[in-house]
C-alpha positions in Angstrom: 22.0 15.5 7.4 23.5 14.2 10.6 20.1 13.0 11.9 19.7 11.1 8.9 22.9 8.9 9.0 22.5 8.5 12.6 19.0 7.0 12.2 20.5 4.8 9.3 23.0 3.5 11.4 21.4 3.2 14.6 18.4 1.5 12.3 20.7 -1.5 10.6 21.3 -2.6 14.1 17.8 -1.8 15.8 15.2 -2.1 12.9 15.9 -5.5 11.7 15.8 -8.3 14.7 15.8 -11.1 12.7 18.7 -9.6 9.4 20.2 -12.0 7.6 24.4 -12.4 8.5 24.5 -11.7 5.0 22.1 -9.3 4.3 22.1 -8.2 0.3 23.4 -4.9 -0.6 21.3 -2.3 -2.0 21.7 -2.2 -5.7 18.6 0.0 -6.2 20.5 3.1 -6.9 19.3 4.4 -10.2 16.5 7.0 -9.6 14.0 8.9 -11.9 10.3 10.6 -11.1 7.1 10.0 -13.3 5.5 13.0 -12.2 1.7 13.5 -12.1 -0.4 16.3 -14.3 0.9 20.0 -12.9 -1.1 21.1 -11.3 -3.1 18.7 -10.0 -3.4 15.9 -7.4 -0.7 14.8 -5.1 0.1 11.6 -3.4 0.3 8.5 -5.1 -0.6 6.2 -2.7 -0.6 2.8 -5.0 1.2 1.5 -7.7 0.9 -1.3 -10.1 1.4 -2.6 -13.4 -1.2 -4.4 -15.2 -1.1 -8.2 -16.8 0.3 -6.3 -20.2 2.8 -5.2 -18.4 1.6 -1.5 -19.2 1.2 2.0 -16.8 1.9 2.0 -13.9 -1.5 3.1 -12.6 -1.6 5.1 -9.5 -4.6 6.5 -7.1 -4.1 9.9 -6.5 -5.6 12.8 -3.9 -8.3 14.1 -5.9 -10.0 10.5 -6.7 -8.7 9.5 -10.0 -6.8 6.5 -10.6 -4.3 7.9 -13.4 -2.6 5.4 -16.0 1.3 6.2 -17.4 1.5 5.6 -21.2 5.0 6.0 -20.9 5.3 9.8 -21.5 2.2 11.1 -19.4 -0.6 9.7 -17.2 -3.9 10.5 -18.0 -7.2 9.9 -17.0 -8.2 5.7 -16.2 -10.6 5.3 -13.7 -12.6 6.6 -10.6 -14.7 6.0 -7.8 -17.6 7.8 -7.5 -20.6 8.8 -9.1 -20.7 11.9 -8.3 -17.9 13.1 -9.4 -17.0 15.4 -11.9 -13.9 16.5 -13.3 -14.6 20.3 -12.8 -15.1 20.2 -9.0 -12.9 17.6 -8.2 -9.2 17.8 -10.8 -6.7 19.0 -8.5 -8.9 19.5 -5.5 -7.3 20.1 -1.9 -10.1 20.2 0.3 -10.9 17.4 2.2 -14.4 17.7 2.8 -14.7 16.9 -0.9 -13.5 13.9 -0.5 -16.6 11.7 -0.1 -17.6 13.7 -3.1 -14.6 12.9 -5.4 -13.5 9.6 -3.5 -10.0 8.4 -3.1 -8.4 5.5 -4.0 -6.1 4.1 -1.5 -5.1 0.5 -2.9 -5.4 -1.6 -5.8 -4.2 -4.9 -6.9 -5.0 -6.4 -10.8 -6.5 -9.8 -11.4 -3.8 -10.9 -13.9 -5.9 -13.4 -15.8 -9.4 -11.0 -17.2 -7.3 -7.8 -16.4 -10.2 -6.3 -13.6 -8.9 -3.6 -11.2 -10.1 -4.2 -7.7 -10.0 -1.1 -5.3 -10.5 -0.3 -2.1 -12.0 3.4 -1.1 -10.7 5.8 2.0 -14.9 6.4 2.1 -16.2 2.9 2.5 -16.2 1.3 -0.3 -14.9 -1.8 -2.1 -14.7 -1.4 -6.0 -14.0 -3.2 -9.6 -13.3 -1.4 -12.7 -12.5 -3.2 -16.3 -9.7 -3.2 -18.5 -11.0 -0.3 -20.2 -11.4 2.0 -17.4 -14.1 4.6 -16.5 -16.3 4.6 -13.4 -15.8 1.7 -11.2 -18.5 -0.5 -9.9 -19.4 -1.0 -6.2 -19.0 -4.0 -4.9 -19.5 -3.9 -1.5 -20.0 -1.2 1.6 -19.7 -3.9 4.5 -18.9 -7.2 6.0 -20.5 -9.3 8.6 -23.2 -6.8 9.0 -20.3 -4.0 10.0 -20.1 -1.2 7.7 -16.5 -0.5 5.9 -15.0 2.7 7.7 -10.9 3.0 6.5 -10.3 0.7 3.9 -6.6 1.1 2.9 -5.1 -1.8 1.1 -5.8 -4.9 -1.1 -4.3 -7.9 -3.4 -5.6 -10.0 -5.5 -4.8 -14.2 -5.1 -4.8 -15.6 -8.6 -5.1 -19.1 -7.4 -8.5 -18.9 -5.0 -9.4 -15.8 -6.9 -10.4 -13.7 -4.4 -9.2 -10.5 -3.0 -7.9 -9.8 0.5 -8.1 -6.8 1.8 -7.9 -4.5 4.9 -10.3 -1.8 7.4 -7.6 0.0 9.3 -10.1 1.0 12.0 -14.0 0.8 12.6 -13.8 4.2 14.6 -10.8 6.1 13.1 -11.2 7.4 9.7 -9.4 8.6 6.5 -10.5 12.4 7.5 -8.6 11.7 10.7 -5.2 10.7 9.2 -5.1 13.1 6.4 -5.6 16.0 9.3 -3.1 14.4 11.6 -5.7 13.3 14.4 -4.4 11.1 16.6 -6.1 7.5 16.7 -7.4 6.7 20.0 -5.5 4.9 22.1 -5.4 1.2 22.1 -7.9 0.8 19.0 -8.1 -2.8 17.8 -10.9 -2.2 15.3 -9.2 -3.0 12.4 -10.2 -6.4 10.0 -8.7 -8.6 7.6 -11.5 -9.0 4.9 -11.9 -11.6 1.8 -13.6 -11.1 -1.5 -14.6 -14.6 -3.6 -15.1 -12.7 -7.2 -16.7 -16.2 -8.3 -19.7 -15.9 -5.3 -19.7 -12.4 -4.6 -19.7 -12.7 -1.3 -17.5 -10.7 1.7 -16.0 -12.5 5.3 -14.4 -11.5 7.3 -11.0 -13.3 7.9 -9.5 -11.7 11.4 -11.3 -8.8 13.5 -9.7 -6.7 16.4 -6.4 -6.1 14.7 -4.7 -2.9 15.9 -4.2 -0.5 12.7 -3.7 -3.0 10.1 -2.2 -2.0 6.5 -2.8 -3.6 3.0 -1.9 -7.2 3.2 -0.3 -9.5 0.6 -0.4 -12.8 -0.5 1.9 -15.6 -0.6 3.1 -16.7 -3.9 1.6 -20.1 -3.2 -1.5 -19.1 -1.3 -0.8 -20.4 1.7 -1.2 -17.4 4.1 -1.1 -13.6 3.9 1.3 -10.8 5.7 0.4 -7.6 7.1 1.2 -5.0 9.2 0.3 -3.4 12.4 0.7 0.5 12.5 -0.1 0.2 16.3 2.3 -2.7 17.3 4.8 -1.9 14.6 4.9 -5.5 13.9 4.0 -7.6 11.0 1.9 -10.6 11.2 1.2 -13.9 9.1 -2.0 -15.6 8.8 -2.4 -18.6 7.8 -4.8 -19.8 4.8 -4.3 -23.8 4.8 -2.4 -26.0 6.8 -2.9 -26.7 10.9 -2.6 -23.6 11.6 -5.3 -22.4 9.2 -7.0 -19.4 10.3 -4.5 -18.5 13.2 -2.5 -15.2 13.2 1.2 -15.0 14.4 4.1 -12.2 14.4 6.4 -12.6 11.9 8.4 -10.0 12.6 8.0 -8.8 15.9 9.9 -5.0 16.5 10.3 -2.5 13.6 11.7 0.9 14.7 9.4 2.3 12.2 5.6 2.3 11.5 4.5 0.1 8.5 2.1 0.7 6.3 1.2 -1.5 3.2 2.9 -4.8 2.3 3.3 -6.0 -1.6 4.7 -9.3 -2.9 8.0 -9.1 -4.7 8.9 -11.0 -8.0 10.9 -13.7 -6.3 9.5 -16.3 -4.4 8.3 -16.0 -0.9 9.6 -12.6 -0.9 7.7 -9.5 -0.1 8.4 -5.6 0.6 6.8 -3.4 3.1 7.1 -0.3 3.9 7.9 1.9 7.8 8.4 5.1 8.6 10.4 6.7 11.7 8.9 9.6 13.0 12.5 11.3 14.0 10.3 14.5 15.4 6.8 15.1 16.6 6.6 18.7 16.3 7.0 19.8 13.6 7.0 16.4 12.3 10.0 14.7 11.0 9.8 11.4 9.3 12.1 9.4 7.6 10.6 6.3 5.0 12.1 3.0 4.6 11.3 -0.1 2.2 11.9 -2.9 3.8 12.5 -6.1 2.0 11.9 -10.0 3.3 11.3 -13.5 3.2 8.2 -15.9 4.7 10.0 -16.6 8.1 10.7 -12.9 8.9 14.0 -12.4 7.9 14.9 -9.2 6.2 17.5 -9.0 3.4 17.5 -5.2 2.1 16.3 -2.0 4.1 16.3 1.0 1.8 16.1 4.7 3.1 14.1 6.9 0.9 14.6 9.9 2.5 17.4 11.6 0.5 14.6 11.6 -2.6 11.6 12.1 -0.6 12.7 13.9 2.4 10.1 14.7 5.4 7.5 12.4 3.2 5.7 9.3 4.3 6.1 6.3 2.4 3.3 4.2 1.8 3.9 1.3 -1.0 6.8 0.0 -2.4 6.3 -2.3 -5.5 8.9 -4.1 -7.2 8.4 -5.9 -10.8 11.2 -7.4 -13.1 11.6 -8.1 -16.6 14.1 -8.7 -19.1 13.7 -5.3 -20.5 13.4 -2.9 -17.7 15.4 -4.9 -15.2 14.1 -5.1 -11.6 12.0 -1.9 -10.9 11.0 -0.3 -7.8 8.0 1.9 -7.8 7.5 3.9 -4.6 4.1 5.7 -3.6 3.5 8.5 -0.7 0.5 9.7 0.2 2.2 13.0 1.4 0.5 16.1 -0.1 4.4 17.5 -0.8 4.6 14.2 -3.4 3.4 14.8 -7.0 5.3 12.4 -8.8 5.8 8.6 -8.1 9.6 7.1 -7.4 11.5 4.8 -9.6 14.5 2.6 -8.3 16.2 0.5 -10.9 19.5 -1.5 -10.8 20.3 -1.2 -14.5 21.3 2.4 -14.4 
């Protein structure tokens, strides 16, 4: 308990080099769990509501995408054409991953309701509003096969999907087994799928372990974190800097994973994990809300509710019925629920 308190104090001083003079206090104090089926899968790595505000939907360890129906999580979609419920439901054997599939990120088209999905084993997919088996759309870009797709986001203005390939030499199985990435690996890529033409193109290459990207509300830039450099970057889509990437947040104490756009214009939520101790591994997971200038305005520590679990995604929604709600996803084997944080409880 003491190390958590000390780390939080330390983090407030050093985790946020670009902190506002008057940061917004953490108001997301209500906490509850949406439990996954038991016995069953773990590690809800991605969390999202659909255009009709239903869900949330989660991608889990045994290859399924599940939908919360207000009472329970039920089957919605899956990636692998060879997947069978008998073999895969609740599976914990990593060797079955390529057969059962593993969704690591997804994003809804708010107009037509399609769900675009990146799979851990190299596929980019789409599934319709009714769910079922997803359609494989692409396995490569610029002649280079996908290796470790880990996050995506739909751009409703440009009608494209941005997604990241974390590495061409380090894969999801390596990461799941705790195998360190090769030193100096900068083989990650930022990619784009055009939903009108079906074209996949490479926007940026030679990125050190990028996480899932987020696009700005006006579609003028993309933000993504680098696990290796512990920085957040801004990639320009328009203007004099179009096609260029620059550092937005220079130094995070933790290792960033996915970034998602927040409901407010110009704001985002990112996740970062501080490795407090290597053996046995001890991790503190955080969420940080920031603006397009790189100022961090909220830092939220999830250790009290998640313990020694990596935090992969924070997705915020706001509406008049439920108020502001944070859905938190973790890929860790110890997590068989989606964390829900609210302001109005």
